[in-house]
N, C-alpha and C positions, 0 to 999 in steps of 0.2 A: 370681411371687406365686401362691399356691395359690388355686384356685377356691373352696375351702371358706372361705378368709379373706375373699374378695370377697363371698360370699353372707352370711357373718356380719355384715360391715360394712354391707351393704345392709339386712339385717334390723334392725340397730340404728339405722341412719339413718331407716328408715321408722317405727320406734317413736318416735324423737325428734320427727319431723314430726307424727305423730298426737298425741303429748302436747302439743306446741305448739298444735295446733288446738284441742284440748280445753281447754287453758288460756284461749286466746282466747275461745272460746264461753262458758266458765264465768265468766270475768272480766267479760265484756260483760253477762251476765245479772245478776250480783251488783251491778255498779256501777249498772245501770239501776234495780234494786229500791232500792238504797240512796239514789240520787239522788231517786227519787220520794218516798220516806219522809221524806228531809230537807226537801224542798220542802213536803210536806204539813205537817210540824211547824212550819216557818217561817210558813206561812200561818195555821196555828192560833194562833200566837204573835202575830198581828197584822201581819205583814209584807205588803206588797202582793205580788200574785201575779207580776208581772213581775220584781220584785227578787229573789223567791224563785227563779224560774227562771234568772235570771241567775247567782245563786250556785250553783244545782244544775249548771249547765253546767261548772263547774270540776271536778266529779267525772269527767265524761266526758273532759274534756281531759287530766286526770291519767292516766286509763286509757289514752288515745290515746298519750301520751308514753311511758309504760311499755312498751306494745306496739311502738312504733316503735324504742326502744332495744333491745328483745329481738330484733326481726327484723333490725336492723342488725348486732347481734352474731353472729346466725347467718350472715348474709351474709359478714361478715368471716372467720368460721371456714371457710366454704365456699370462698371465693375467695381 
């Protein structure tokens, strides 16, 4: 195998990892903002604060599930 092929593969792999980290950070920030806005609207609508927070946690759990599946697919590809 040529050294240039190995270098190109390494560059593409590092770009992929950086994109995944960027997606993880961006998704976390967007989900946090959406969850807080959702909870605020529920509370404004008359729902108790604890119930609104319980429903808001579903946003985070969905994000966590998506990221878990993404990372597991990366691990399967790698190994």
